[in-house]
C-alpha positions in Angstrom: -8.2 92.1 15.5 -5.5 92.3 18.1 -3.3 94.2 15.9 -5.8 96.7 14.6 -4.9 100.3 16.0 -7.7 102.0 18.2 -7.4 105.8 18.4 -7.9 107.0 22.1 -8.7 110.7 22.9 -7.0 112.3 25.9 -6.2 116.0 26.9 -3.3 115.9 24.7 -5.0 114.8 21.6 -5.4 111.5 19.7 -3.3 108.7 20.3 -3.0 105.3 18.4 -2.5 102.5 20.9 -1.9 99.3 18.8 -4.0 96.4 19.7 -6.0 98.3 22.8 -9.7 98.6 23.1 -11.3 102.1 23.2 -10.3 103.8 26.2 -7.9 101.1 27.0 -10.7 98.9 28.4 -11.2 101.3 31.4 -13.7 103.8 32.6 -12.8 107.7 32.4 -13.2 108.0 35.8 -12.9 105.5 38.8 -16.2 104.9 40.3 -15.0 105.7 44.2 -13.6 108.9 42.8 -17.2 110.2 42.0 -18.5 111.1 45.7 -17.3 113.6 48.4 -15.8 110.9 50.2 -16.4 107.2 51.3 -17.1 105.7 55.0 -14.8 102.8 55.5 -14.4 102.9 59.3 -11.4 100.6 60.9 -10.0 98.1 58.7 -13.4 97.7 56.3 -12.9 98.4 52.8 -16.3 97.6 51.8 -19.2 100.0 50.4 -21.6 100.9 53.1 -25.2 99.8 52.7 -27.2 102.4 50.7 -30.7 100.8 51.4 -33.0 103.4 53.1 -34.3 100.7 55.6 -30.8 99.2 56.5 -29.5 102.9 56.8 -32.3 103.9 59.5 -33.1 100.6 61.2 -32.5 97.0 60.6 -35.2 95.9 62.7 -37.6 97.8 60.6 -36.3 96.3 57.6 -37.2 93.0 59.1 -40.5 94.3 60.2 -41.2 95.3 56.8 -40.7 91.8 55.3 -43.4 90.8 57.9 -45.9 93.1 56.6 -48.6 91.0 54.7 -49.9 93.7 52.8 -46.6 94.6 51.2 -45.5 91.1 50.6 -48.6 90.3 48.9 -47.8 92.5 46.1 -44.1 91.4 46.0 -44.9 87.8 46.0 -47.4 88.4 43.3 -44.7 90.1 41.0 -42.1 87.4 41.7 -44.6 84.5 41.0 -46.0 86.1 37.7 -42.3 86.1 36.5 -41.2 82.8 37.8 -44.0 80.9 36.2 -43.2 82.2 32.9 -42.1 79.6 30.3 -38.7 79.7 29.1 -36.5 78.6 26.1 -32.7 78.6 24.8 -31.8 80.7 21.7 -28.8 80.5 19.5 -27.6 83.2 17.1 -25.8 81.0 14.9 -27.6 78.4 12.6 -24.9 75.5 13.0 -25.5 71.8 13.8 -23.0 72.0 16.8 -24.6 75.2 18.2 -28.1 73.9 17.8 -27.0 70.3 19.5 -25.5 72.4 22.2 -28.4 74.8 22.8 -30.8 71.7 22.8 -28.3 70.0 25.7 -28.3 73.1 27.5 -32.1 73.2 27.7 -31.8 69.6 29.2 -29.2 70.7 31.7 -31.5 73.5 32.9 -34.3 71.3 33.2 -32.5 69.2 35.4 -31.7 71.6 37.9 -33.4 70.8 41.2 -36.3 73.0 41.7 -35.4 75.3 38.7 -38.8 77.2 39.0 -38.0 78.1 42.6 -34.4 78.9 41.7 -35.7 81.6 39.6 -38.1 82.7 42.2 -35.3 82.9 44.7 -33.0 85.1 42.3 -36.0 87.5 42.0 -36.0 88.0 45.6 -33.7 90.9 44.3 -37.1 92.7 43.5 -37.4 93.4 47.4 -33.7 93.5 48.5 -32.0 94.9 45.4 -29.7 92.1 45.1 -30.0 88.2 45.8 -27.9 85.4 44.8 -27.5 81.6 44.4 -24.5 79.6 45.1 -24.4 76.5 43.0 -23.0 72.9 43.4 -21.7 71.4 40.0 -21.2 67.8 38.9 -21.0 65.5 36.1 -24.1 63.8 34.4 -24.7 61.9 31.4 -27.5 63.7 29.0 -28.1 61.8 25.4 -24.9 59.9 25.5 -22.6 63.1 26.4 -21.0 63.5 29.8 -21.9 67.3 30.7 -21.3 69.7 33.7 -24.7 70.4 35.2 -26.3 72.0 38.7 -26.5 69.1 41.0 -27.6 71.3 43.9 -28.2 75.0 45.0 -28.8 77.3 47.9 -29.9 81.0 48.4 -27.9 83.7 49.6 -29.8 86.5 51.3 -29.3 89.8 49.5 -28.3 91.7 52.9 -25.1 89.4 53.0 -23.7 90.5 49.9 -21.1 93.3 50.0 -18.7 94.6 47.4 -15.1 95.9 48.0 -14.7 99.9 47.2 -12.1 99.2 44.5 -14.6 96.8 42.8 -15.5 97.7 39.1 -19.0 98.5 38.3 -21.0 97.1 35.5 -19.6 93.7 35.4 -20.9 90.5 37.1 -17.6 89.0 38.1 -16.8 91.9 40.6 -15.0 91.8 43.7 -18.1 90.6 45.7 -18.1 88.9 49.3 -20.3 86.9 51.3 -20.8 88.0 55.1 -19.8 85.2 57.4 -19.8 84.8 61.4 -16.5 83.7 63.0 -17.4 80.2 64.4 -14.6 78.2 63.5 -14.8 75.7 66.4 -18.7 74.8 65.8 -17.7 71.8 63.7 -14.5 70.2 62.4 -15.6 70.7 58.8 -16.3 74.4 59.3 -12.8 74.6 61.2 -11.0 73.3 58.1 -13.0 75.3 55.8 -11.8 78.7 57.8 -8.3 77.5 57.8 -8.2 76.8 54.2 -9.8 79.9 53.2 -8.3 82.4 55.4 -6.6 84.5 52.8 -9.9 85.5 51.6 -11.7 86.3 55.1 -11.7 90.1 55.4 -13.5 92.7 58.0 -16.5 94.8 56.9 -18.7 97.3 58.1 -20.7 94.7 59.8 -18.6 91.7 60.6 -16.4 89.4 58.5 -16.9 88.4 54.9 -15.5 85.8 52.3 -14.3 87.2 49.1 -14.3 84.3 46.7 -11.1 84.0 44.5 -11.4 83.6 40.9 -12.6 80.2 40.0 -15.0 80.1 43.0 -16.9 83.3 42.0 -18.3 81.6 38.9 -20.3 79.0 41.2 -22.6 82.2 42.3 -25.2 83.9 40.3 -26.0 87.3 41.5 -29.0 88.8 40.2 -29.6 92.8 40.8 -32.9 94.5 40.2 -32.5 98.4 39.7 -28.8 99.8 39.4 -28.3 103.5 40.0 -25.5 105.7 41.0 -25.2 107.5 44.3 -25.4 111.2 44.9 -22.0 113.3 45.0 -22.7 114.6 48.6 -24.3 111.0 49.9 -21.1 108.9 50.0 -23.1 105.9 51.5 -25.5 105.4 48.3 -22.6 104.4 46.4 -23.6 100.6 47.4 -26.8 101.4 45.2 -24.8 100.5 41.9 -24.7 96.9 43.0 -28.6 97.0 43.2 -31.7 98.8 44.8 -34.8 97.2 45.6 -38.6 98.0 46.7 -37.6 97.9 50.1 -35.5 101.2 49.8 -38.0 102.8 47.6 -41.2 102.4 49.9 -39.2 102.7 53.2 -40.4 106.0 54.3 -43.8 105.7 53.1 -44.3 102.4 54.9 -42.8 104.3 58.0 -45.4 106.9 57.9 -48.0 104.2 57.4 -46.7 102.6 60.5 -46.9 106.0 62.4 -50.5 106.5 61.4 -51.5 103.0 62.4 -50.0 103.5 65.5 -52.1 106.5 66.0 -55.1 104.6 65.0 -54.4 101.9 67.5 -54.0 104.2 70.4 -57.1 106.1 69.6 -59.0 102.7 69.5 -57.3 101.5 72.9 -58.3 104.8 74.6 -61.6 105.6 73.5 -63.3 103.1 71.0 -65.6 101.6 73.8 -66.5 104.9 75.3 -65.6 106.7 78.4 -67.4 106.0 81.8 -67.6 108.7 84.4 -67.9 107.4 87.9 -69.0 110.1 90.5 -68.5 109.9 94.3 -68.8 112.4 97.2 -66.1 115.1 97.4 -64.2 115.4 100.4 -64.8 111.4 101.2 -61.6 109.3 101.0 -63.5 106.2 101.9 -66.3 106.8 99.2 -63.2 107.3 96.8 -61.5 104.0 97.7 -64.9 102.1 97.5 -65.6 103.4 94.2 -62.0 102.7 92.9 -62.5 99.3 94.0 -65.8 98.9 92.0 -64.1 100.5 89.0 -61.3 98.0 89.0 -63.8 95.2 89.3 -65.7 96.6 86.2 -62.8 97.6 84.0 -61.9 95.3 80.9 -60.1 95.6 77.6 -60.5 98.8 75.7 -62.5 100.3 78.7 -61.9 104.1 80.1 -63.3 105.0 83.5 -62.4 108.3 85.0 -63.2 108.8 89.1 -65.0 112.2 89.4 -65.7 113.7 92.8 -69.1 115.5 93.1 -69.8 118.0 95.9 -73.3 117.5 97.4 -76.1 119.8 96.4 -78.8 120.4 93.9 -77.1 118.8 90.9 -78.3 115.5 91.8 -77.2 112.2 92.9 -73.7 112.0 94.6 -73.1 108.7 93.2 -73.5 107.6 90.0 -72.1 106.5 86.5 -72.3 108.4 83.2 -71.1 107.1 79.7 -69.9 109.4 77.3 -70.0 107.8 73.4 -67.0 109.1 71.5 -67.0 110.1 67.7 -65.4 107.6 65.4 -64.9 110.2 62.7 -61.3 110.6 63.6 -60.6 106.6 63.5 -62.5 106.5 60.1 -60.2 109.4 58.7 -57.2 107.6 60.0 -58.1 104.1 58.5 -58.9 105.8 55.0 -55.3 107.5 55.1 -53.7 104.1 56.0 -55.3 102.1 53.2 -56.4 104.6 50.5 -53.3 106.8 50.8 -50.3 104.9 52.0 -51.6 101.3 51.1 -52.6 102.3 47.5 -49.5 104.2 47.0 -47.3 101.0 48.0 -49.3 98.8 46.1 -49.2 101.2 43.1 -45.5 101.4 43.2 -45.1 97.8 43.4 -47.7 96.6 40.9 -48.3 99.6 38.7 -51.9 99.4 39.6 -54.7 98.0 42.0 -57.3 96.3 39.9 -55.3 92.9 39.8 -55.6 92.6 43.5 -58.4 94.5 44.4 -62.3 95.3 43.1 -63.1 98.6 41.9 -66.1 100.2 40.0 -64.6 100.3 36.1 -67.8 101.6 34.5 -69.4 99.9 31.5 -66.8 99.8 28.5 -64.4 101.9 30.5 -61.4 99.3 29.6 -60.1 100.1 32.5 -59.2 96.7 33.7 -57.3 95.8 30.7 -55.3 98.8 30.8 -54.4 98.0 34.8 -53.4 94.5 33.4 -51.3 95.9 30.6 -49.5 98.0 33.1 -48.9 95.2 35.2 -47.5 93.0 32.3 -45.1 95.9 31.6 -43.6 95.2 34.9 -43.7 91.5 34.5 -41.9 91.9 31.2 -39.2 94.2 32.8 -38.7 91.7 35.6 -38.4 88.6 33.2 -35.9 90.5 30.8 -33.8 91.5 34.0 -33.8 88.0 35.0 -32.8 86.6 31.5 -30.2 88.7 31.0 -28.8 87.6 34.5 -29.3 83.8 33.6 -27.8 84.1 30.4 -24.3 86.0 31.4 -24.2 83.9 34.5 -25.4 80.6 34.1 -26.2 79.7 30.5 -22.8 81.0 28.9 -20.8 79.5 31.9 -22.3 76.2 31.1 -21.5 76.4 27.3 -18.0 77.4 28.2 -17.5 74.5 30.7 -19.1 71.7 28.4 -18.1 73.4 24.9 -15.0 75.4 25.2 -14.8 75.6 21.4 -17.9 77.3 21.0 -18.8 80.9 21.3 -20.9 81.2 24.2 -21.9 84.7 23.4 -24.2 83.2 20.8 -26.7 81.6 23.4 -29.3 83.5 25.2 -31.9 82.2 28.0 -35.3 83.8 27.0 -38.5 83.9 29.0 -41.8 83.9 27.1 -43.6 86.9 28.4 -45.8 87.2 25.1 -46.4 83.8 24.4 -48.8 83.4 21.2 -52.0 81.5 21.4 -50.9 78.3 19.6 -54.3 77.8 17.8 -54.3 81.3 16.3 -50.6 81.0 15.2 -51.3 77.4 13.5 -54.2 78.6 11.6 -51.8 81.5 10.4 -49.1 79.0 9.4 -51.4 76.9 7.7 -52.6 79.7 5.5 -49.0 80.9 5.0 -48.0 77.2 3.7 -50.8 77.1 1.4 -49.6 80.4 -0.1 -46.5 78.8 -0.7 -44.4 80.0 2.2 -41.4 77.8 3.2 -41.8 77.0 6.9 -39.0 75.5 9.2 -40.1 72.3 11.1 -38.1 73.3 13.9 -40.3 76.7 14.4 -43.1 74.5 14.3 -42.0 72.1 16.9 -41.0 74.9 19.3 -44.6 76.1 19.1 -46.0 72.8 20.0 -43.2 72.2 22.5 -42.2 68.8 20.6 -39.0 67.4 20.4 -37.4 65.6 17.3 -37.4 61.9 17.7 -34.1 60.2 18.1 -33.0 57.5 15.3 -33.9 54.7 17.8 -37.0 56.2 19.3 -40.5 55.4 17.8 -42.6 57.8 16.1 -46.0 58.4 14.8 -46.5 59.9 11.2 -49.4 60.1 8.8 -49.4 57.0 6.7 -50.0 58.7 3.6 -47.3 61.3 4.3 -44.5 61.2 1.5 -41.6 63.9 1.8 -41.4 66.3 -1.2 -38.7 66.1 -3.9 -35.4 67.9 -3.1 -35.0 71.2 -4.3 -39.1 71.6 -4.7 -39.2 74.5 -2.4 -42.3 72.9 -0.7 -40.9 71.2 2.6 -43.6 69.8 4.1 -44.9 71.2 7.7 -44.8 67.9 9.5 -41.3 67.2 8.2 -37.8 68.5 9.1 -37.2 70.3 5.8 -37.6 66.8 4.1 -34.5 65.5 5.8 -33.4 61.7 5.0 -35.3 59.5 7.1 -33.6 58.1 10.1 -32.5 55.0 8.3 -30.9 56.8 5.2 -27.5 58.4 4.9 -27.8 61.9 5.2 -25.8 62.5 1.9 -28.4 60.4 0.0 -30.4 62.2 -2.7 -34.3 61.9 -2.0 -36.2 60.7 -4.9 -39.9 60.4 -4.2 -40.6 57.8 -6.8 -37.7 55.5 -5.3 -38.1 56.2 -1.8 -39.5 52.8 -0.6 -36.7 51.1 -2.7 -33.9 53.2 -1.0 -34.9 52.7 2.5 -34.8 49.0 1.9 -31.7 48.7 0.1 -29.8 51.3 2.5 -31.5 50.6 5.8 -29.5 50.7 8.7 -28.6 47.5 10.7 -29.9 47.0 14.3 -27.3 47.5 17.0 -26.5 51.1 16.5 -26.0 53.2 19.8 -28.9 54.9 21.4 -28.7 58.8 22.0 -25.5 59.1 19.9 -23.1 62.3 19.8 -22.3 63.8 16.4 -19.1 62.5 15.2 -19.8 59.2 16.9 -18.5 56.0 15.0 -20.1 52.4 15.0 -19.0 49.4 13.2 -21.9 46.9 12.4 -21.2 43.9 10.0 -17.9 45.0 8.6 -19.1 48.6 8.0 -18.3 51.9 9.4 -21.3 54.4 10.3 -20.9 58.0 11.6 -23.5 60.1 13.3 -23.4 63.1 11.4 -24.0 67.0 12.2 -27.5 66.5 10.7 -28.2 64.0 13.5 -28.4 61.1 10.9 -26.4 57.8 10.6 -24.4 57.6 7.4 -22.3 54.9 6.0 -18.7 56.6 5.4 -16.6 53.5 4.4 -16.2 49.8 4.8 -14.4 49.3 8.1 -10.8 47.8 8.1 -10.6 43.9 9.4 -10.3 45.2 13.2 -11.3 48.0 15.7 -9.4 48.7 18.9 -10.7 50.3 22.1 -8.4 51.6 24.5 -8.4 52.1 28.3 -5.4 54.2 29.4 -4.8 55.4 33.1 -2.8 58.3 33.9 -2.8 57.2 37.8 0.6 56.3 39.5 -1.0 55.2 42.6 0.6 52.2 44.4 -2.5 51.3 46.1 -5.7 51.1 44.5 -8.3 53.5 45.3 -12.1 53.4 45.7 -14.2 53.3 42.7 -16.0 56.6 43.8 -12.4 58.3 44.3 -11.4 57.2 40.9 -14.4 58.8 39.4 -13.7 61.9 41.1 -10.2 61.9 39.6 -11.9 62.5 36.1 -11.9 66.1 37.1 -8.1 66.4 38.3 -6.0 68.5 36.4 -3.5 65.5 35.9 -6.4 63.4 34.4 -7.6 66.3 31.9 -3.8 66.9 30.8 -3.5 63.0 30.0 -6.7 63.1 28.0 -5.2 65.9 25.9 -2.0 63.9 25.3 -3.8 60.7 24.3 -5.6 62.7 21.8 -2.3 64.2 20.5 -0.9 60.7 20.1 -4.0 59.4 18.0 -3.9 62.4 15.9 0.0 62.5 15.4 0.8 58.9 15.4 -2.1 57.4 13.7 -3.6 60.3 11.6 -6.9 59.9 12.9 -9.5 62.8 12.6 -11.6 63.8 15.6 -14.8 61.9 14.2 -13.0 58.6 13.6 -12.3 57.9 17.4 -14.0 58.6 20.5 -12.8 59.3 24.1 -14.6 58.8 27.4 -13.7 58.6 31.1 -13.7 55.1 32.7 -12.7 53.3 35.7 -10.0 50.4 35.9 -11.5 48.1 38.5 -9.9 45.1 40.1 -11.0 43.3 43.3 -8.9 45.3 45.6 -8.9 48.7 44.1 -9.5 51.2 41.1 -7.9 53.8 39.2 -9.2 56.4 36.9 -8.8 55.9 33.1 -9.7 56.9 29.9 -11.8 54.8 27.3 -10.6 55.4 23.4 -12.0 53.5 20.5 -9.5 53.4 17.4 -10.2 51.8 13.8 -7.0 49.8 13.9 -6.3 46.2 13.0 -2.4 45.9 12.9 -1.2 44.3 16.2 2.2 45.8 15.7 0.6 49.2 15.3 -1.4 48.7 18.5 1.5 47.6 20.4 3.5 50.7 19.7 0.4 53.1 20.2 -0.1 51.4 23.6 3.8 51.6 24.5 3.6 55.5 23.7 0.5 55.9 25.8 2.4 53.9 28.8 5.0 57.0 28.9 2.4 59.6 29.2 2.4 59.5 33.0 6.1 60.3 32.9 5.5 63.3 31.0 3.1 64.5 33.6 4.6 63.3 37.0 8.6 63.1 35.9 11.2 60.3 35.2 10.3 57.0 36.7 6.5 57.2 36.8 5.6 55.3 33.7 2.8 53.0 33.6 3.7 49.5 35.1 1.7 47.5 32.6 -0.1 48.3 29.2 -2.2 45.6 27.6 -4.3 45.8 24.4 -6.8 43.3 22.8 -7.0 42.6 19.0 -9.5 40.8 17.2 -8.7 37.3 15.7 -11.1 34.6 14.8 -8.8 31.9 16.0 -7.6 33.7 19.1 -7.0 31.9 22.3 -8.6 34.9 24.3 -11.8 36.8 24.4 -13.2 40.3 25.2 -16.4 40.1 26.8 -18.9 43.2 27.5 -22.1 43.8 28.7 -24.5 46.6 30.3 -25.1 45.7 33.8 -28.3 47.4 35.1 -27.7 48.8 38.7 -25.9 50.8 41.0 -22.0 51.2 40.9 -21.6 49.2 44.1 -24.0 46.5 43.0 -22.3 45.9 39.5 -18.9 45.7 41.3 -20.2 43.0 44.1 -21.8 41.1 41.1 -18.5 41.0 39.1 -16.7 39.9 42.3 -19.1 37.1 43.0 -18.8 35.9 39.3 -15.3 35.8 39.8 -14.5 38.4 37.2 -11.8 40.1 39.4 -10.2 42.6 36.5 -12.5 44.8 34.8 -13.3 48.2 33.2 -16.6 49.8 33.8 -17.8 52.9 32.0 -20.9 54.8 33.1 -24.0 54.6 30.7 -27.3 56.5 30.8 -28.8 53.5 32.3 -26.3 51.2 34.2 -22.8 50.4 33.7 -20.8 48.8 30.9 -18.4 46.2 32.0 -15.5 44.9 29.7 -13.5 41.9 30.7 -10.7 40.4 28.6 -9.2 36.8 29.5 -8.6 33.3 28.2 -11.8 32.1 26.2 -12.4 28.7 28.2 -11.8 30.4 31.5 -13.9 33.4 31.2 -16.9 31.2 29.9 -17.6 29.5 33.2 -18.1 32.8 34.9 -20.8 34.3 32.9 -23.7 31.9 33.9 -23.1 33.0 37.2 -23.1 36.8 36.7 -26.4 36.1 34.8 -28.2 35.1 38.1 -26.7 37.9 40.1 -27.7 41.1 38.1 -29.6 42.1 35.0 -27.7 42.0 31.8 -28.2 43.6 28.4 -26.2 44.4 25.2 -23.9 41.3 25.8 -21.1 40.8 23.3 -18.5 38.2 23.1 -15.3 39.0 20.7 -12.4 36.4 19.8 -8.9 37.4 19.6 -5.7 38.1 21.6 -5.2 40.1 24.6 -1.7 41.0 25.4 0.2 42.6 28.0 3.5 44.7 28.0 5.5 45.9 30.6 7.2 45.3 34.0 6.5 45.4 37.7 9.1 48.0 38.1 8.2 51.4 36.5 11.9 52.2 35.4 12.2 48.9 33.6 8.6 49.4 32.1 9.8 52.5 30.7 12.7 50.8 29.0 10.5 48.2 27.3 8.3 50.9 26.2 11.0 53.0 24.7 12.6 49.6 22.9 9.4 48.8 21.4 9.1 52.6 20.1 12.7 52.6 18.8 13.6 52.1 15.1 15.1 48.8 15.9 11.9 47.7 17.5 9.8 48.9 14.9 12.0 47.2 12.3 12.0 43.9 14.1 8.0 43.9 14.4 7.9 44.6 10.6 10.5 41.7 9.9 8.3 39.3 11.9 6.1 37.1 9.5 3.4 36.9 12.2 2.9 38.7 15.3 4.5 37.2 18.5 3.2 38.6 21.8 5.7 40.4 24.1 5.6 37.6 26.7 7.4 35.4 24.4 10.0 37.5 22.8 11.3 39.3 26.1 14.1 37.7 28.0 12.8 39.0 31.2 10.2 36.2 32.0 9.4 38.1 35.5 5.8 37.0 35.1 6.7 33.3 35.2 7.2 33.2 38.9 4.7 34.9 41.4 6.1 37.3 44.1 4.6 37.3 47.7 4.5 41.4 47.6 2.6 41.6 44.4 -0.8 43.3 44.6 -3.9 41.9 43.1 -3.8 43.4 39.7 0.0 42.4 39.2 -1.0 38.8 40.1 -3.6 38.8 37.4 -1.6 40.5 34.9 1.4 37.9 35.6 -1.2 34.9 35.5 -2.7 36.0 32.0 1.0 36.3 30.6 1.7 32.9 31.9 -1.4 31.6 30.1 -0.4 33.4 27.0 3.2 32.1 27.3 1.8 28.5 27.6 -0.4 29.2 24.4 2.3 29.9 22.1 4.2 26.9 23.6 1.5 24.3 22.8 1.5 22.2 19.7 -1.1 22.9 16.8 -2.8 19.8 17.9 -3.4 21.2 21.6 -4.3 24.6 20.5 -7.0 23.1 18.3 -8.7 21.0 21.3 -8.4 24.1 23.4 -10.6 26.1 20.8 -12.8 23.2 20.3 -13.7 22.9 23.8 -14.0 26.9 24.2 -16.5 26.9 21.2 -18.8 24.3 22.9 -19.2 26.8 26.0 -19.6 29.6 23.6 -22.9 27.9 21.8 -24.3 28.2 25.6 -23.5 32.0 25.6 -25.2 32.4 22.2 -28.2 30.6 23.3 -28.9 33.0 26.0 -29.0 35.9 23.6 -25.3 37.1 23.8 -23.7 38.3 20.3 -20.7 36.3 19.3 -18.4 38.2 17.0 -16.0 36.2 15.0 -14.1 36.7 11.8 -17.1 37.3 9.5 -18.4 40.0 11.9 -17.2 43.4 13.3 -13.8 43.3 15.1 -13.1 45.1 18.4 -10.1 45.4 20.7 -9.0 46.9 23.9 -5.9 48.6 25.3 -5.8 48.4 28.9 -3.4 49.8 31.7 
């Protein structure tokens, strides 16, 4: 605990420091102080390369990479590790943690070329260190919006440097990436250099970019072996950041190259023999003729010597003699290169040679299995090293970003080096089950690589299967510990003799959301269902007479942005802060628990612009309470941007069977641009758009009779599913002037405003009660959004000025059009069905 004392030991004795970790959280000796000296040179403050190849010759370091005999072994080691199966483990048995672990697994599976991602990091086996820089984005997985990797690129190990004052043993050390100073090669690069100039510093070999906190987490750095440098060799201090095979085998590879050079020189000079060409001594003309003939004769690999011969009894003055060389020297060099240097390199990389070469092993010697076991030990080392890197620098970061309330240290990335034989283990599980051992179905699913079917997914099950009674101690192997079926409340006791009766009586209605999140609420036929932590729908209570779904925007842009820009604003600090404040309003003013409402990002969209919004569903029915909640949310932007920055308008929809308005919603299948074009062409100019797993959910509110004429055309423009139509009232409050709008919100929230609404026998819309009828006369400077809101307020004002006969005639005409909507498959929701509402800004 932070207040617990920690006893530290120093030369003067033991000291108690309240709240401090052992040693004060620091190493006994700073790492740079453990060397005789450190090479810096000029303005460079980075560790010099400790790799033997880089220290001796950067050219040789590149040539080593081109040696096929060496890279064959290195790539075999990389592939053997990268091809291993993997899984996500969690140390905490909790539904939220299990759900997060499952989503992390799906996030990793969506990484582009994830096998090659792992293989890229394993390049550290050769270089000592290697990295991948990640590009993150938002995505929807199983109904939840998550951060995932949408792109990545490798970073060469020799481009990585560390500052001399960097701590050791930590992954978030002060590392840098070598860059070239090419600010004028493109406008984008020039802007990047200007924006990041403060983080560019000189090194021993050019400039480097040292990412600030927040950018370091975008890079995953894998290190092969870590070791300390010698006291008297300061340049080896860099080895604490990673040592690879290249450094280890450099000198043996260099000697092999020298021996190979001698062999090639020997073959070049003497492999095809030596020819002696004789000519008369003392005759220059004869020598020239002999030289001319030799030049015509000579070819690749031939050696010709011109030998003067004096006339006499030795024989012909002219002649050619061939001397055949001995190849014993070449054979000896070849044996040294292959059997000594080659095998020594191969054994260091792979631990043995039988996995790549054929050798006589002897009958029953078991030598091949011994060599394979040696190689698997190396693979196991590489796998565990890589899984620690991915656990610390990828998995736990994803957990922290997506589930900040969970303990990220509970999650691990595990590579399955010793994957059991499925058949043998199934036989063992069967025997254990028959002996009475309780077996978790989750372990069985992981063994068979099977996922739990969702509540809306089809599944196969043996027709004679019947879940055992609760508490029997014999959960079936094929079930999830006799959990309730997908159509039963999770808390309902399972009785085998009544199982069929219960399933029929308490079966869930159709229309529940697919791929729900734990805690998600759904209201069907006047009843409220919650998707609990056991991933089962349960009936929690009878729903109130109405529901509200809110769209609230923190944007204060006077001109609308593009829909893509509105989506990008979801990650802005203003948007995230506004979401926190909306949650506080729901909790404090309405007293709702987190499982009773949901919150999602959305786009408030109209014909000439868009804005970033937040979608919140609330179990509310009282329109007065809705108005106060909407007014409070309209003031949130003032808390973020300052006085005078309140929302201009806030609107809400509440369900009412005889309402003059309606809320239409449907999932439109297509891209965002296709959805917006179709809505524009259908005349639905003001709408709310929410991303779905497939397509986009569009919500439109307006007058019942006017909306109906536009849906027929929309059906012919784009594919539609889950179409719903709800009767009610859609009301707007606010003003075209932000300062006046803030006064209206505060008047509604004042005790006098609350008392006024409480004294009313029936709810009267804001446009009727307000003295400022600004909406009755259209102004030429209004944007499309203001024109639409003012037009709707005028329509609402006219509705309340109608006689009862006129209202009845209006509703009768609207119902005729709604029958056509019902005929084409839309769900018409009236007073006897579930009610929904929407608050919009």
